[in-house]
N, C-alpha and C positions, 0 to 999 in steps of 0.2 A: 504494500500500500504506500502511495507516494508520501502521505503525511508522516509516516513512521520514520523514514530516513531524514526528512526535514526536521522532525522533532529531535531525533538523536543528534543531529548536527548542532542544533541550537543548544541542547543540553551540554554537549562537549565544549562548545564555544564558551559557555558560562563557566565551566570548570577551569578552562584555560585562563580565565580572569584572575585566577590565583597567582599567576606569575608576576603580575604587576604589584602584588602586595608583599612579596618576599624581598626584603632588602639584604644587602651583604652583611649588614650589622645586625646581630641578634638583638631583638627588642623584647624586654620582659613583658609578660602579659599584664594587662591592667588589673588592679586590685578589684575584688568583689565590692560593689557599691550598692546604692539604693536602686530600686526599680525605676526605670525610665519608660515613659509612655509616649506613643505617637499615634495621632489620628489624622486621617486625610480623606479627601473626597476627589477621586479621579474623574476626569471627563474624557470619555472615549468616543472617537468618531470612527465607526467601523465600516469596513467593507465585508461582505459575506459572499462566500463561494463554496458550492458543494452540492450534494444531493439530499433531498428529503422526500420521503414517501411512506406509504402505508399499504400493507398487504400486496406487495409486489408492484404497485403503481407508483413510480418514482419520477420526480421532476428535478431538473437541474436548475440551480439558482446562482446567479452572478449579479449581485446588487451593490451599488455604491451608496454613500450617505445622502447623495442628492435624491435618491429614491426612498430610502428607509427613514431618514430623519423626519420628513413631513408626516410620516405615519406613526410617530411616537406619541403615545398617550401619556406615558410616565416612564421615567428612568431614574435610577438611583444607584450609586456605587459608593460604599463606605469601607474604609480599611482601618485596622487598629493593630498595634503591636505593643507588647509588654516585654521589656528587655532588662536583664540583670546578668552581669558577668558575660559568660560565653553563651548563655541561653536566652532564647526569645520564644514567645508565644504569639502567633500571628493569626489574624482572622480577617475575612472579607465577606461582605454581603453585596450581591448585585441583583437588581430587579429591572426588567424592561418589559413594557407592555406596548404592543403594536396592533394597529387595526386599520382596516381599509375596506372600501366598498366600491364596486364598479357596477354601472348600469349598462344594459345592452338593449338593442332594438329587436331582439329575438324573442323566443318563447321564454327566455330567462330574463326576468325584469331586473333583478339585482343579485349580486353575490357579495355577501358581507363576511369578512374573516377577522379573526382575532388570534393573537399569539402572545402568551405571557411566559416569560422565561425568568426563573429564579435560581440563583446559585449561591451557595454558602460554602465557605472555605475555612478550615481550621487546621493549623499546622504548628509544629515545634521545630525550631532551628538551633543548631549548635555550631558555634564558630570554630572551624578547624584551623583557621588562620585569623589571628586577632592582633592588630598592630595599630599604632597611632595614625597611620595613613589609611587604614581601612580594614576590611575583613572579608573572609570567604566562609560561608556557612553551609552546612549540609542540612537539607530540609526534608521532613517527612510529614505527611498529613492526609486529610481526606476531603474530598470535594462532593457536595451534594448538588444535584441538578434536578429541577422540576420544570417540566415543559407542558403547558396547557395550550391546546389548539381547538379552534371552533370555526365551523363553516356553516353559513346559512344561505340557502339558495331560494329565492322567491320567484314564483311562476308569474308569467304575464298572460292573464286569461284571454285578452283580445288576440294576442299573437298565437296563442295555442289554438284558438278556434280557427284562425286563418290557416295555420299549419295543417291541422287535421282535415279541413275542407279541401285544401290544395292537394293533399296527399290522396284523398279519396277520389278527387277528380282525375288525377293522374292514373290511378288504378282503373277507374271506369273507362278511360280512353283506351287502355290496353287490354281490357278484360275480354274483348271479343276475340282476340288472338290467344294463342297458347301462352299462359302466364305461369311458368314453372316456379318452383320454390326459389331457385337461384335468381331468376329474373326479378321476382317479387322482392327478394332480399336486397338486390342492387337498387331497385326502384325506391324502396323505403329509405335506404341509406342516402341516396342522392337527394331525395326530397327533404330529409331531416338534417342533413349535414350542416347547412348554414343557418338553420332555424333553432336547433336544439343543442348542437355541440358546443355552444358557449359554456354549457354546464359541465362539459367533459373535463375541463380543468379542475373544477371543484374549488378553485381559488384564483385570485389575481396573482400574477407573477411578480408583484411588488413586495411580497413578503416571503420569508423563508419558512413556509408552512406546507405541510403535507397535503396532497389532494384528497381530503377526507371524504369528499362526496363520491369518490370512486368513479367508475366508468358509467356515468349516468346516461350518456347518449347511447352507449352500447346496450344497456339494460332496456331502454325504451324501445329500441329497434327490435330487440329479441321478443318483447311482449306484444308488439303491434302485429307482427307477422301472423301468429296463430289467430288473432281476431279477424284479420282479413281472409285468411284461409277458410275460416268457419263460414263466412258469408260470400266467398268468391263464387261458388256455383250458383247461388241464388241471384247474385248481382249479374252474372254472365247471362243467365236465362232471361232476366228482365231486360237487359240491354238488347239481346237478340230478338226478343218479342217486340220491342219498340222499333227495331230496324225493319221488321217484317210487317208491322201493322200500318194501317192507313186510316185517315179520317178520325172518327171519334175513338176508335180502338187505339190509335196511336197516342192520343191525348191521355187515355187511361194508362197506357203502358209507360208513358213518360212520368206520370204521377207515381207509378209503382217504383220506377228507377230512382226518382227523387227521394221517395220515402226510405228506400234501402240506404241510399247514400247519406241521408240525414242521420239515420240511426247509427250507421257505421262511423260517421264523423264524430258524433257525440261520444261514442264508446272510446274511440282513439283519443279524443281530447281529454277524457277522464284519466286514461292511462298516462298521458304525457304530464298532466297536472299533478297526479299523485306521485310521480317519480321526480318531478322538479321541485316540489315543496320539500326541501331537504334541510334538516337541522342536525348536524353531527358534531360531537365534541369528544375529545379524549384527553386524558391526563397520564403522563408518563413521568416517573422519577426514578433516580438511581444514585448510588454512592460509588465514588471512585477513590481508592487509595492511590497515593503518588509519592514520589521522592524526587529531589532535585537539588539545585544549588542557588544561592543568592549571594551577591557580593557588592561591595561599595569601595570606591577608591577616592580619596580626597586629593583633588588637583591643587587646591590652595585653600586659604581660609574662607573663601566665598563659594567656590564651585566644587562639584564632585560628580562622579559618574556612578550609575547604579545599574545592575543587571540581575536577572533571575531567569531560571528555566526549570521546568519539571516535566515529568512524564509518568503516566499512570493508567489506571483502568484495568489492564491485564485480564479482561474478560469477566471480572467481578461485577462491574457495572457496564461501562463502555468497553468495547474491544480495545480501544486506546484513547487516551486523552492527554493533551500536553498544553503547556503555556510557555511563552517566552516574552521577555520584556527588557528593554534597555532605555535608559533615560539620562539626561544631563540635569543635575540639580543645582539650585541656587539658594543659598542661605539668605533669605530676605532680611532676617533679623536673628537674634539669638534663639528665638523659639519658632519663628515662621519660616517655612521653606516652600519652594515651588519647583516642579519638575516638568520637563517636556521630553517626550520620547515616543517610542513605538511599542505596541503590544499586539500579541497574536494568541489566539486560543483555537485549538483543534479538538474536535470530538468526532469519534466514529462509533456510533451506537446502533445496534441492530438486534432488537429483541421484541417479542410479543407483537410482531407484525409491523413495528415501526422501524424505518430506516432514517437515520440522522447522521450524515457524514458531512460535517460543515467546518470550514475554517473562517474564523472571524478575526480581522486584522485591521490595523490603522493607527494613526497618531493618537497620543494621549497627553493630556495636561493634568497635573496633579498639584493640589494645594493642601498643605497640612500644617500641623502644629506639634511641637515636642515639649514635654515638660517632665 
């Protein structure tokens, strides 16, 4: 898997960060002192790329912040660290809620989607290198992921009536000739493809959400054909009788054809509407153990660089999950700091019918306080 090698590379690069921390002169480790605390609120501007799907129906996603940011309903990211001596306890809470809705001029009136993602991270770090210029720490922890997805498809009654009427007219025009099951199947697919298949997506492509609605257009086509098959002989006989009749008999034969077509159109419309009124939601959550490294190097009394990377999952939760981050920090004051950098998160999860293989990456600005 491509993200595995990328994650291992980032992890190794962070470990190599230790080289800058080791000086030629041996430095005595700092004395054990009081607890120190850090709190910060990162602001992440992410790109998303990967595959998301359910029950074998998978969509590829490649979205930038110009698409996702306008869809944000709420976003929050908070970090905390408690440090004493060589030990640190770290935690992070991340929540993002996205929603979108698109209207169409087809039998699908509107598709509304929602995705809420919550992540909680708790870890312990031990500084294997600790000097006045910086540190390199080994990190072990667990990450919790909660993913809620919802799709609501609303049917367009007027367009459904027009769709069913148009389909029945097309069948009626062909009914006098041999209308095999294969020909009928192709005819139904042709008539419905542009009018119903807007729901085949089950979601707008502006969000990294699985197509929960499934293959809606395919289901509708499969259910319509038996309905037409059941009335095909009756309609064919009525059409042939109309063609052979004259005068008043032809008028009566036309009324019979119209009656069958009207009943058939209503029945097809009910099938389409029943299958287009879709409301599906699912909740998936899992825990991922991980290990990695984090390090910091003081460039001078005002600026520093920071990096961290970890890898985990190992099939316990996700097949694999990893994070990587690097930043340039500025000590605004004795207690206030600011960082600007780059962050990436990869998740490859496939269980219980859900496929979520996604890389989220982009620049990040962090503002925090130490005391």
